[in-house]
VEXDREN-2710 file (C-alpha; in Angstrom, 1 decimal):
% VEXDREN-2710
k/r/px/py/pz
1/GLY/163.2/48.0/-139.4
2/GLY/167.0/48.3/-139.3
3/ASP/168.4/50.9/-136.9
4/TYR/165.4/53.2/-137.0
5/ALA/163.5/54.1/-133.9
6/SER/161.1/51.5/-132.6
7/VAL/159.0/50.5/-129.6
8/ASN/160.4/47.7/-127.5
9/ILE/158.5/46.1/-124.6
10/GLN/160.8/44.1/-122.4
11/GLY/158.7/42.4/-119.8
12/THR/159.3/43.8/-116.3
13/SER/162.3/45.7/-117.6
14/GLY/160.1/48.5/-119.0
15/ILE/159.2/50.2/-122.2
16/ASN/161.8/51.5/-124.6
17/ILE/161.0/54.0/-127.3
18/GLY/163.8/54.5/-129.7
19/THR/167.2/52.8/-129.6
20/ALA/167.2/52.7/-125.8
21/ASN/168.9/50.8/-123.0
22/THR/167.0/49.8/-120.0
23/LEU/168.1/51.5/-116.8
24/GLY/166.0/49.6/-114.3
25/SER/162.8/48.0/-113.5
26/GLN/159.4/49.6/-114.4
27/THR/161.0/52.4/-116.5
28/ILE/160.0/54.2/-119.6
29/ASN/163.0/55.3/-121.7
30/ILE/162.6/57.8/-124.5
31/GLY/165.4/58.8/-126.8
32/ASN/168.4/57.5/-128.7
33/ASN/170.2/56.3/-125.6
34/ALA/169.0/56.4/-122.1
35/THR/172.4/56.4/-120.5
36/ALA/172.7/59.2/-117.9
37/GLY/174.8/62.0/-119.2
38/SER/173.7/61.8/-122.9
39/SER/172.9/65.1/-124.4
40/THR/169.6/64.0/-125.9
41/SER/168.0/61.5/-123.6
42/VAL/165.1/61.7/-121.2
43/THR/164.5/58.9/-118.6
44/LEU/161.2/58.6/-116.8
45/GLY/162.0/56.4/-113.8
46/SER/159.6/54.5/-111.6
47/LEU/156.9/56.7/-110.2
48/ILE/155.7/54.0/-107.9
49/GLY/159.0/52.5/-106.6
50/THR/161.2/53.6/-103.8
51/SER/163.5/55.9/-105.9
52/PRO/161.5/57.8/-108.5
53/THR/163.7/59.8/-110.9
54/ILE/162.8/62.0/-113.9
55/ILE/166.0/63.4/-115.4
56/GLN/167.2/65.1/-118.6
57/GLY/170.9/64.3/-119.1
58/GLY/173.5/66.6/-120.6
59/SER/174.4/70.2/-119.8
60/SER/170.9/71.4/-118.9
61/GLY/167.5/70.1/-118.1
62/ILE/164.8/69.4/-115.5
63/ALA/165.2/66.7/-112.9
64/ILE/163.2/65.3/-110.0
65/ARG/165.9/63.6/-108.0
66/SER/165.4/60.4/-106.1
67/THR/165.5/62.5/-102.9
68/GLY/162.5/64.4/-104.1
69/ASN/164.5/67.5/-105.0
70/ILE/163.8/69.5/-108.2
71/THR/166.6/71.0/-110.2
72/ILE/166.5/73.0/-113.4
73/GLY/169.8/73.3/-115.3
74/THR/173.2/71.9/-114.3
75/ALA/172.1/71.9/-110.7
76/ASP/173.4/70.8/-107.3
77/ALA/171.1/68.0/-106.3
78/THR/171.3/68.9/-102.6
79/ALA/169.0/71.9/-103.0
80/THR/165.3/71.2/-102.5
81/LEU/164.5/73.6/-105.4
82/LEU/167.4/75.0/-107.5
83/VAL/166.8/77.2/-110.5
84/GLN/169.9/78.4/-112.3
85/ASP/171.9/78.3/-115.5
86/SER/175.1/76.7/-114.6
87/SER/176.6/76.9/-111.1
88/SER/176.8/75.3/-107.7
89/VAL/175.1/76.4/-104.5
90/ASP/176.2/79.9/-103.4
91/GLY/178.8/79.8/-106.1
92/ALA/177.0/81.2/-109.1
93/THR/178.1/84.2/-111.0
94/ILE/174.9/84.3/-113.1
95/SER/172.6/87.1/-112.1
96/GLY/169.0/85.9/-111.5
97/SER/169.6/82.4/-110.2
98/SER/167.9/81.2/-107.0
99/TYR/167.5/78.2/-104.8
100/TYR/165.9/77.2/-101.5
101/ASN/168.4/76.7/-98.7
102/THR/167.2/73.8/-96.5
103/SER/169.6/74.8/-93.7
104/THR/168.2/78.3/-93.2
105/ASN/164.7/77.6/-94.8
106/LYS/165.1/80.7/-96.9
107/LEU/165.0/81.5/-100.7
108/ARG/168.5/82.6/-101.9
109/CYS/168.9/84.9/-104.9
110/ASN/172.0/85.7/-106.9
111/GLU/172.4/89.4/-107.7
112/GLY/175.5/90.4/-109.7
113/GLY/177.4/87.3/-108.6
114/VAL/176.6/87.7/-104.9
115/TRP/174.2/85.3/-103.0
116/LYS/171.8/86.8/-100.5
117/ASP/168.4/86.1/-99.0
118/CYS/165.7/87.1/-101.4
119/ILE/163.7/88.5/-98.6
120/GLN/165.8/90.1/-95.8
121/SER/164.8/91.0/-92.3
122/GLY/166.3/92.4/-89.1
123/ILE/168.9/94.6/-90.8
124/SER/170.3/97.4/-88.6
125/ASN/171.6/100.3/-90.6
126/SER/175.0/101.2/-89.1
127/SER/175.6/103.9/-91.8
128/LEU/173.0/106.3/-90.5
129/ALA/174.2/109.8/-89.7
130/SER/172.5/112.7/-88.0
131/VAL/171.9/115.5/-90.5
132/GLY/170.4/118.1/-88.2
133/SER/169.5/118.9/-84.6
134/VAL/167.6/121.5/-82.6
135/SER/166.9/122.0/-78.9
136/THR/163.4/121.2/-77.6
137/GLY/161.7/121.7/-74.2
138/SER/162.3/119.4/-71.3
139/ASN/161.7/115.7/-71.8
140/PRO/160.2/115.5/-75.3
141/VAL/158.2/112.3/-75.5
142/SER/156.2/112.4/-78.7
143/THR/156.7/113.8/-82.2
144/TYR/154.5/114.0/-85.4
145/VAL/155.6/115.3/-88.8
146/GLN/153.3/116.7/-91.4
147/GLY/154.6/118.4/-94.5
148/ARG/157.3/120.9/-93.6
149/TYR/156.6/120.9/-89.9
150/ALA/157.4/118.7/-86.9
151/TYR/155.3/118.8/-83.8
152/VAL/156.8/117.9/-80.4
153/VAL/155.3/117.7/-76.9
154/ASN/157.6/118.2/-73.9
155/ARG/156.3/116.3/-70.9
156/SER/158.1/118.3/-68.2
157/SER/157.9/121.7/-69.9
158/ASN/154.1/121.2/-70.5
159/ASN/154.1/122.6/-74.0
160/LEU/153.7/121.8/-77.7
161/GLN/156.5/123.0/-80.0
162/ILE/156.4/123.4/-83.7
163/PHE/159.6/123.2/-85.8
164/ASP/160.1/124.0/-89.5
165/VAL/162.0/121.0/-90.8
166/SER/162.0/122.0/-94.5
167/ASN/165.7/122.1/-94.3
168/PRO/166.6/118.9/-92.3
169/ALA/170.1/120.2/-91.7
170/SER/168.8/123.2/-89.9
171/PRO/165.4/122.8/-88.2
172/VAL/164.0/125.9/-86.6
173/SER/161.6/126.4/-83.7
174/ILE/158.9/128.7/-84.9
175/GLY/156.1/128.4/-82.4
176/THR/155.2/127.1/-78.9
177/VAL/152.0/126.9/-76.9
178/THR/151.4/125.8/-73.3
179/THR/149.5/122.5/-72.8
180/TRP/148.0/121.1/-69.6
181/SER/149.9/118.8/-67.3
182/GLU/152.3/116.3/-68.7
183/PRO/151.5/116.1/-72.4
184/ILE/152.5/112.6/-73.5
185/ALA/151.3/112.1/-77.1
186/VAL/150.6/114.3/-80.1
187/TYR/148.8/113.6/-83.4
188/VAL/148.2/116.1/-86.3
189/GLN/145.5/116.1/-88.9
190/GLY/145.0/119.0/-91.2
191/ARG/145.1/122.3/-89.3
192/TYR/144.7/120.7/-85.9
193/ALA/147.1/119.1/-83.4
194/TYR/145.6/116.7/-80.8
195/VAL/147.5/116.3/-77.5
196/ALA/146.9/113.8/-74.7
197/ASN/147.8/115.1/-71.3
198/TYR/148.8/112.3/-68.9
199/ALA/148.5/114.0/-65.5
200/SER/145.5/116.3/-66.3
201/ASN/143.4/113.5/-67.9
202/THR/142.5/115.6/-71.0
203/LEU/142.6/115.7/-74.8
204/GLN/143.5/119.1/-76.0
205/ILE/143.0/120.4/-79.6
206/PHE/145.2/123.2/-81.0
207/ASP/144.7/125.2/-84.2
208/VAL/148.2/125.1/-85.9
209/SER/147.2/126.7/-89.2
210/ASN/149.6/129.5/-88.2
211/PRO/152.6/127.5/-87.0
212/ALA/154.1/130.6/-85.4
213/SER/151.1/131.1/-83.2
214/PRO/149.3/127.9/-82.3
215/VAL/146.1/128.4/-80.3
216/SER/144.1/126.0/-78.0
217/VAL/140.6/125.8/-79.4
218/GLY/139.0/123.0/-77.4
219/SER/139.5/120.2/-74.8
220/VAL/137.6/117.2/-73.3
221/SER/138.1/115.0/-70.3
222/THR/139.5/111.5/-70.9
223/GLY/139.8/108.5/-68.6
224/SER/142.7/108.2/-66.2
225/ALA/146.3/108.7/-67.5
226/PRO/145.7/108.9/-71.3
227/TYR/148.8/107.5/-73.0
228/SER/148.3/107.6/-76.8
229/VAL/146.0/109.3/-79.3
230/TYR/145.2/108.6/-82.9
231/VAL/143.0/110.6/-85.2
232/GLN/141.1/109.3/-88.3
233/GLY/138.6/111.4/-90.0
234/ARG/136.2/113.0/-87.5
235/TYR/137.2/110.8/-84.6
236/ALA/140.0/110.8/-82.1
237/TYR/140.9/107.5/-80.4
238/VAL/142.5/107.7/-76.9
239/VAL/143.8/104.8/-74.7
240/ASN/143.8/105.5/-71.0
241/SER/146.6/103.5/-69.2
242/SER/145.1/103.6/-65.7
243/SER/141.4/103.3/-66.6
244/GLY/142.2/100.4/-69.0
245/ASN/140.0/101.5/-71.8
246/LEU/139.8/102.9/-75.4
247/GLN/137.7/106.1/-75.8
248/ILE/136.4/107.5/-79.0
249/PHE/135.7/111.3/-79.4
250/ASP/133.9/113.1/-82.1
251/VAL/136.2/116.0/-83.0
252/SER/134.3/117.3/-86.0
253/ASN/133.8/120.5/-84.0
254/PRO/137.2/121.1/-82.5
255/ALA/135.9/123.7/-80.1
256/SER/133.6/121.1/-78.5
257/PRO/134.9/117.5/-78.8
258/VAL/132.4/114.9/-77.5
259/SER/133.0/111.4/-76.1
260/VAL/130.8/109.0/-78.2
261/GLY/131.9/105.6/-77.1
262/SER/134.4/103.5/-75.1
263/VAL/135.4/99.9/-74.5
264/SER/137.5/98.1/-71.9
265/THR/141.0/97.0/-73.0
266/GLY/143.6/94.9/-71.3
267/SER/145.7/96.2/-68.5
268/ALA/147.7/99.4/-69.1
269/PRO/147.1/100.2/-72.8
270/PHE/150.0/102.2/-73.9
271/SER/149.5/102.5/-77.7
272/VAL/146.7/102.7/-80.2
273/TYR/146.7/102.6/-84.0
274/VAL/143.7/102.9/-86.3
275/GLN/143.4/101.5/-89.8
276/GLY/140.1/101.5/-91.6
277/ARG/137.4/100.0/-89.3
278/TYR/139.8/98.5/-86.8
279/ALA/141.7/99.9/-83.8
280/TYR/144.8/98.1/-82.6
281/VAL/145.8/98.4/-78.9
282/ALA/149.0/97.3/-77.2
283/ASN/148.5/96.4/-73.5
284/TYR/151.7/96.9/-71.6
285/VAL/150.9/94.9/-68.5
286/SER/148.6/92.3/-70.0
287/ASN/151.2/91.5/-72.7
288/THR/148.5/91.5/-75.5
289/LEU/147.6/93.1/-78.8
290/GLN/143.9/93.7/-79.0
291/ILE/141.8/94.4/-82.1
292/PHE/138.6/96.4/-81.9
293/ASP/135.9/97.0/-84.5
294/VAL/135.3/100.7/-84.4
295/SER/133.0/101.0/-87.4
296/ASN/130.3/102.0/-85.0
297/PRO/132.1/104.6/-82.8
298/ALA/129.3/104.5/-80.2
299/SER/129.8/100.8/-79.6
300/PRO/133.3/99.6/-80.3
301/VAL/133.7/95.8/-80.0
302/SER/136.7/93.6/-79.2
303/VAL/137.1/91.1/-82.0
304/GLY/140.5/89.5/-81.5
305/THR/143.4/89.2/-79.1
306/VAL/146.9/87.7/-79.3
307/SER/149.7/87.4/-76.8
308/THR/152.8/89.5/-77.4
309/GLY/156.2/89.6/-75.8
310/SER/156.8/91.2/-72.4
311/GLN/155.6/94.8/-72.0
312/PRO/154.4/95.8/-75.5
313/GLN/155.2/99.5/-75.8
314/SER/154.1/100.6/-79.3
315/VAL/152.0/99.3/-82.2
316/TYR/152.0/100.3/-85.9
317/VAL/149.8/98.8/-88.6
318/GLN/150.6/98.6/-92.3
319/GLY/148.3/96.6/-94.6
320/ARG/147.8/93.1/-93.2
321/TYR/150.5/93.3/-90.6
322/ALA/150.8/94.8/-87.1
323/TYR/154.2/95.7/-85.8
324/VAL/154.7/95.6/-82.0
325/VAL/157.8/96.4/-80.0
326/ASN/158.1/94.7/-76.6
327/SER/160.1/96.7/-74.1
328/SER/161.2/93.9/-71.7
329/SER/161.6/91.2/-74.4
330/GLY/163.8/93.5/-76.5
331/ASN/162.2/92.5/-79.8
332/LEU/160.0/93.6/-82.7
333/GLN/157.1/91.2/-83.3
334/ILE/155.1/91.1/-86.5
335/PHE/151.5/89.8/-86.5
336/ASP/149.3/88.9/-89.5
337/VAL/146.0/90.7/-88.8
338/SER/144.3/89.9/-92.1
339/ASN/141.8/88.0/-90.0
340/PRO/141.1/90.4/-87.2
341/ALA/139.3/87.7/-85.2
342/SER/142.4/85.5/-85.2
343/PRO/145.7/87.5/-85.4
344/VAL/148.7/85.3/-85.7
345/SER/152.4/86.0/-84.9
346/ALA/154.3/86.0/-88.2
347/GLY/157.8/86.6/-86.9
348/THR/160.0/88.1/-84.3
349/VAL/163.4/89.9/-84.5
350/THR/165.7/91.1/-81.8
351/THR/166.1/94.8/-81.3
352/GLY/168.2/96.9/-79.0
353/SER/167.6/97.3/-75.3
354/ALA/164.1/98.4/-74.3
355/PRO/162.5/99.3/-77.7
356/TYR/160.1/102.2/-77.2
357/SER/158.5/103.1/-80.5
358/VAL/158.0/101.6/-83.9
359/TYR/157.1/103.3/-87.2
360/VAL/156.7/101.6/-90.6
361/GLN/157.1/103.3/-94.0
362/GLY/157.3/101.3/-97.2
363/ARG/159.5/98.3/-96.7
364/TYR/161.3/99.6/-93.6
365/ALA/160.4/99.4/-89.9
366/TYR/162.1/102.1/-87.7
367/VAL/162.6/101.2/-84.0
368/THR/163.9/103.5/-81.3
369/ASN/165.6/101.8/-78.3
370/TYR/165.2/103.6/-75.0
371/THR/168.1/102.1/-73.1
372/SER/170.6/101.4/-75.8
373/ASN/170.0/104.9/-77.3
374/THR/169.8/103.7/-80.9
375/LEU/167.5/103.9/-83.9
376/GLN/167.4/100.6/-85.8
377/ILE/166.0/100.0/-89.3
378/PHE/164.6/96.7/-90.3
379/ASP/164.0/95.6/-93.9
380/THR/160.6/93.9/-93.9
381/GLY/161.1/92.7/-97.5
382/SER/159.7/94.0/-100.8
383/VAL/160.4/94.1/-104.5
384/TYR/161.3/97.0/-106.9
385/ILE/159.3/97.0/-110.1
386/GLN/160.1/99.8/-112.6
387/GLN/156.6/99.9/-113.9
388/LEU/153.6/98.1/-112.4
389/GLU/150.2/98.0/-114.0
390/VAL/147.5/96.7/-111.6
391/GLY/143.8/96.1/-112.1
392/GLY/143.1/97.0/-108.4
393/ILE/145.3/97.7/-105.5
394/GLU/144.6/97.5/-101.7
395/THR/147.3/98.9/-99.5
396/GLY/147.8/99.9/-95.9
397/THR/149.9/102.9/-96.7
398/LEU/150.8/104.7/-99.9
399/GLN/153.7/107.0/-100.4
400/THR/154.5/108.8/-103.6
401/ARG/157.9/110.4/-104.0
402/GLY/156.8/112.3/-107.1
403/ASN/153.3/113.1/-108.5
404/ALA/150.0/111.3/-108.2
405/THR/147.3/111.5/-110.9
406/VAL/143.8/110.1/-110.4
407/ASN/141.9/110.1/-113.7
408/GLY/138.6/109.2/-111.9
409/ASP/137.3/110.3/-108.5
410/GLN/139.2/110.3/-105.3
411/ALA/137.5/109.8/-102.0
412/VAL/139.3/110.5/-98.7
413/VAL/137.4/109.1/-95.7
414/GLY/139.7/110.7/-93.2
415/GLY/141.3/114.1/-93.4
416/LEU/143.1/115.7/-96.4
417/THR/146.1/117.9/-95.8
418/VAL/147.6/120.0/-98.6
419/GLY/151.1/121.4/-97.9
420/GLN/151.1/124.0/-100.7
421/SER/148.3/125.3/-102.9
422/LEU/144.8/124.0/-103.7
423/GLN/143.4/124.5/-107.2
424/VAL/139.8/123.5/-108.1
425/SER/138.6/123.7/-111.7
426/GLY/135.0/123.1/-110.7
427/SER/133.0/124.0/-107.6
428/ILE/133.7/123.6/-103.9
429/ALA/131.0/122.1/-101.6
430/THR/131.7/122.0/-97.9
431/SER/129.7/121.9/-94.6
432/GLY/132.1/124.5/-93.1
433/LEU/134.7/126.8/-94.6
434/ASN/137.4/128.4/-92.5
435/VAL/139.8/130.7/-94.2
436/THR/142.8/132.5/-92.8
437/GLY/144.9/134.9/-94.8
438/THR/143.9/135.5/-98.4
439/VAL/142.6/133.2/-101.1
440/PRO/143.5/134.9/-104.4
441/THR/141.2/134.3/-107.3
442/ALA/143.9/135.5/-109.7
443/ALA/147.6/136.3/-109.4
444/THR/150.2/137.7/-111.8
445/GLY/153.8/138.2/-111.1
446/SER/157.2/138.0/-112.6
447/VAL/160.9/137.7/-111.6
448/ALA/164.1/138.2/-113.4
449/THR/166.1/135.0/-114.3
450/ASN/169.6/134.5/-115.6
451/SER/170.3/134.8/-119.4
452/ALA/168.3/132.7/-121.8
453/PRO/166.0/130.6/-119.6
454/GLN/165.2/127.4/-121.4
455/SER/163.1/125.2/-119.2
456/VAL/161.0/125.4/-116.0
457/TYR/159.7/122.7/-113.6
458/VAL/157.5/123.3/-110.6
459/GLN/157.3/121.1/-107.5
460/GLY/155.4/122.3/-104.4
461/ARG/156.3/125.9/-103.6
462/TYR/159.4/126.1/-105.8
463/ALA/160.0/126.7/-109.5
464/TYR/163.3/125.4/-111.0
465/VAL/164.7/127.2/-114.1
466/VAL/167.8/126.4/-116.2
467/SER/169.4/129.2/-118.2
468/TYR/171.2/128.3/-121.5
469/ASN/173.7/131.2/-121.7
470/SER/174.6/131.5/-118.0
471/ASN/174.9/127.8/-117.4
472/THR/172.8/127.9/-114.2
473/LEU/170.0/126.3/-112.3
474/GLN/167.9/128.8/-110.4
475/ILE/165.3/128.1/-107.7
476/PHE/162.4/130.4/-107.1
477/ASP/159.9/130.5/-104.2
478/ILE/156.5/130.9/-105.8
479/SER/154.4/130.4/-102.7
480/ASN/153.2/134.0/-103.4
481/PRO/152.5/133.9/-107.2
482/ALA/152.3/137.7/-107.3
483/SER/155.8/138.0/-106.0
484/PRO/158.1/135.1/-106.8
485/VAL/161.5/135.3/-105.1
486/SER/164.9/133.8/-106.2
487/VAL/166.1/131.7/-103.2
488/GLY/169.0/129.8/-104.6
489/SER/171.2/129.2/-107.6
490/VAL/174.0/127.0/-108.7
491/GLY/176.5/127.7/-111.5
492/GLY/178.3/125.1/-113.5
493/ALA/175.1/123.5/-114.6
494/GLY/177.0/122.1/-117.6
495/SER/177.5/123.8/-120.9
496/ALA/174.2/125.2/-122.2
497/PRO/171.6/123.5/-119.9
498/ILE/168.4/123.0/-121.9
499/SER/165.9/120.9/-119.8
500/VAL/165.2/120.3/-116.1
501/TYR/163.0/117.8/-114.2
502/VAL/162.6/117.5/-110.4
503/GLN/161.7/114.4/-108.4
504/GLY/161.8/114.5/-104.7
505/ARG/165.0/116.1/-103.5
506/TYR/166.8/115.9/-106.8
507/ALA/166.8/118.1/-110.0
508/TYR/167.9/116.5/-113.2
509/VAL/169.4/118.7/-115.9
510/VAL/170.5/117.8/-119.5
511/THR/172.9/120.0/-121.4
512/VAL/173.7/120.5/-125.1
513/ALA/177.2/119.4/-124.2
514/ALA/175.9/115.8/-123.9
515/GLN/175.5/115.5/-120.1
516/LEU/172.9/114.5/-117.6
517/LEU/173.6/116.3/-114.3
518/ILE/171.9/115.6/-110.9
519/PHE/171.6/118.3/-108.2
520/ASP/170.5/117.9/-104.6
521/VAL/167.9/120.6/-104.0
522/SER/166.7/119.6/-100.6
523/ASN/168.0/122.9/-99.4
524/PRO/166.7/125.3/-102.0
525/ALA/169.0/128.1/-100.8
526/SER/172.0/126.0/-101.6
527/PRO/171.6/123.4/-104.4
528/VAL/174.6/121.0/-104.8
529/SER/175.8/119.0/-107.8
530/VAL/176.0/115.3/-106.8
531/GLY/176.4/113.3/-110.0
532/THR/177.1/113.5/-113.7
533/VAL/176.9/111.1/-116.6
534/SER/177.5/111.4/-120.4
535/ALA/174.4/111.3/-122.6
536/GLY/174.0/111.1/-126.4
537/SER/174.5/113.9/-128.8
538/TYR/172.6/117.1/-128.1
539/PRO/170.1/115.9/-125.5
540/GLN/167.0/118.0/-125.6
541/SER/164.6/116.7/-122.9
542/VAL/164.7/114.7/-119.7
543/TYR/161.9/112.9/-117.8
544/VAL/162.3/111.0/-114.5
545/GLN/160.1/108.2/-113.2
546/GLY/161.0/106.2/-110.2
547/ARG/164.6/105.1/-110.4
548/TYR/165.1/105.9/-114.1
549/ALA/165.7/109.0/-116.1
550/TYR/164.7/109.1/-119.8
551/VAL/166.7/111.4/-122.1
552/ALA/165.8/112.3/-125.7
553/ASN/169.1/112.8/-127.7
554/TYR/168.4/115.2/-130.6
555/GLY/171.7/114.7/-132.4
556/SER/172.0/110.9/-132.1
557/ASN/168.3/110.1/-132.7
558/THR/168.0/108.0/-129.5
559/LEU/166.1/107.6/-126.3
560/GLN/168.5/106.9/-123.5
561/ILE/167.6/105.4/-120.1
562/PHE/169.7/106.0/-117.0
563/ASP/169.5/104.3/-113.6
564/VAL/169.6/107.2/-111.1
565/SER/168.9/105.2/-108.0
566/ASN/172.3/106.2/-106.8
567/PRO/172.3/110.0/-107.7
568/ALA/176.1/110.2/-107.1
569/SER/176.7/107.6/-109.8
570/PRO/174.1/107.5/-112.5
571/VAL/174.5/104.7/-115.1
572/SER/173.3/104.4/-118.7
573/VAL/171.3/101.1/-118.9
574/GLY/169.8/101.2/-122.4
575/THR/169.4/103.1/-125.6
576/VAL/166.8/102.7/-128.4
577/SER/166.6/104.5/-131.8
578/THR/164.0/107.1/-132.3
579/GLY/162.8/109.1/-135.3
580/SER/164.8/112.0/-136.6
581/ALA/165.7/114.7/-134.1
582/PRO/163.8/113.6/-130.9
583/TYR/162.8/116.8/-129.1
584/SER/160.7/115.9/-126.2
585/VAL/160.0/112.8/-124.0
586/TYR/157.2/112.1/-121.6
587/VAL/156.7/109.0/-119.5
588/GLN/153.4/107.7/-118.2
589/GLY/153.1/104.3/-116.7
590/ARG/154.9/101.7/-118.8
591/TYR/155.1/103.9/-121.9
592/ALA/157.5/106.6/-123.0
593/TYR/156.3/109.1/-125.6
594/VAL/158.8/110.8/-127.9
595/ALA/158.1/113.7/-130.3
596/ASN/160.5/113.7/-133.2
597/TYR/161.1/117.2/-134.6
598/THR/162.4/116.5/-138.1
599/SER/160.4/113.3/-138.9
600/ASN/157.2/114.8/-137.6
601/THR/156.2/111.8/-135.6
602/LEU/155.1/110.8/-132.1
603/GLN/156.6/107.5/-131.1
604/THR/155.5/105.2/-128.2
605/PHE/158.0/102.9/-126.5
606/ASP/156.9/100.1/-124.2
607/LEU/159.2/100.2/-121.2
608/GLY/158.0/96.8/-119.9
609/GLY/156.5/96.1/-116.5
610/ALA/154.2/93.7/-114.8
611/TYR/150.4/93.5/-114.8
612/ILE/148.7/92.2/-111.7
613/GLN/144.9/91.9/-111.6
614/GLN/144.6/92.6/-107.9
615/LEU/147.4/93.5/-105.6
616/GLU/147.3/93.7/-101.8
617/VAL/150.3/95.4/-100.3
618/GLY/151.3/96.4/-96.8
619/GLY/152.9/99.6/-98.0
620/VAL/153.7/101.2/-101.4
621/GLU/156.4/103.7/-102.1
622/THR/156.5/104.9/-105.7
623/GLY/158.0/107.7/-107.8
624/THR/154.8/108.5/-109.6
625/LEU/151.2/107.2/-109.2
626/GLN/148.5/107.2/-111.7
627/THR/145.1/105.5/-111.5
628/ARG/142.8/105.1/-114.5
629/GLY/139.7/104.8/-112.2
630/ASN/138.9/106.0/-108.7
631/ALA/141.1/106.2/-105.6
632/THR/139.8/105.8/-102.0
633/VAL/141.9/106.6/-98.9
634/ASN/140.3/105.3/-95.8
635/GLY/142.7/107.2/-93.5
636/ASP/144.2/110.6/-94.0
637/GLN/146.0/111.9/-97.0
638/ALA/148.9/114.4/-96.8
639/ILE/150.1/116.3/-99.9
640/THR/153.3/118.1/-99.4
641/GLY/153.0/119.9/-102.8
642/GLY/149.9/121.3/-104.4
643/LEU/146.5/119.7/-105.1
644/THR/144.6/120.2/-108.4
645/VAL/141.0/119.1/-108.7
646/GLY/139.7/118.8/-112.3
647/GLN/136.0/118.9/-111.4
648/SER/134.3/119.7/-108.1
649/LEU/135.6/119.4/-104.5
650/GLN/133.2/118.2/-101.7
651/VAL/134.3/118.3/-98.1
652/SER/132.1/116.6/-95.5
653/GLY/133.8/118.4/-92.6
654/ASN/135.6/121.7/-92.4
655/LEU/137.8/123.2/-95.0
656/GLY/140.7/125.3/-93.7
657/VAL/142.9/127.3/-96.0
658/SER/146.0/129.2/-94.8
659/SER/148.2/131.5/-96.7
660/SER/151.2/130.7/-94.5
END
């Protein structure tokens, strides 16, 4: 009764709930007043008629427009899907907004007030700069990098050269060995380098465990004009451009490689890449990408073929995608190979003139252009997540900038390369053991530091020490534990440095003078200060994971988080109160653990993150990696630092250990 809400059925005009005005035929109006623009009304328009509309009036709400577009918030109705707080298309200043652009058919994201495509592609990096150079032999045609060494074959000089690239600014040639006629491709796995010789129709195997003195240990005849070689586990895969076939060799005994199977390809196969049970071949004259099932090496089978651009020169596979550069077409083509029997072109982007080679790592594809003399970098799209918790992960490639911890078992189907030391707590089981140099069972050594060393961190062959009284960061080469050697030092490490952490090429130091300092230690002989930021009072401990540094401030009773993605300009992004006198911080996964000296407590902080039950990724690049269960690597695994095995180590093939 009176002015209170009621239900009003008005024939064909609709149903009104509340004090409502009819807006049109066959409508349902809910609210005090259904006039568009009211701050409280909701109108459900005709869902059968020619112009259905569901709209929330006022300053914000959800609307399905008569055009079929969906908007959330005070939104521009021209976008097919617009999600934002309050802005017009490409005019927002609110971080996190997004909309679908019907003109470009791309999702647009607003980051810091700037609109950009959420997923970007085809970006050429014009800010690249050469950091180092070294002379090779005549006509270098192929290179492979493993750990601190780069391996180059020179087609006209008929040799394999090895360079120490541990200091990228000053690579050094340390070893050379003669090959047979016209070496055209090189692949390195473990202690062996595999070279395909184009003119002599051979695959040669070299022992490179002593890079200063590589030695030829075996060879085998191939088909006519071998052009590319790929090694996975005990098998080497070679494509012969004139014979038009893919050959598979058992190289488990490098002194006596044996051909075990072959299969016809298209015309002039120029490139081969193997991932898991499949081999991917680019046929230069046939203009095709072929996929072969090589799970039975004695009988490889063609399972799928797709047309490429003109003259495909090189193929690289990461996850579910194959990347092909087409020399005559001048483009990079991407294929979805998740169904090997039916590969599908997923996109194409223009490159420079005559693209010759493609390599993919993480989110970036690197293309060399033969005629235009350029290296192009393409962003294939990805997302940065500070901490990701995943039930299971399947990935084509995995790269860890920092450390990787496997709490269960790790199986490597291919080869395992360890750049530094190997430590096994249990037993070692292997079908063959090859040892060069010495394998110490125990080592003791010492070296003088500067005054009052406070903290040490070890990464690979180097130990990093900060000295409280002398305000220095020192770097020691500990590759020979019995005789560590000081190789570099930098003064001015703040006032009273107290803690150091190293991730990748950077060392992070906190000082009692309330500073976080960042040093570039890529050249251990000459560390350089690159960035500084103020911390809280008396920081005692620092830990770095991914793009963030975590600092425990003893005097201000806080845990402070810094974004160090740009080492030259670190930024404090958050602070949280701890117990009394936080003394140490450790980060694992999505949690930070802080020990409080005075309050005698261990605190746990949830840093946030995302949980995904199962994740399939083309490539992963991460600061640290930890698995609660087992890890399986179907290809090869290279560890630039050291490898520690908690239980036993079993090797199906040979185990090579070098002291160099």
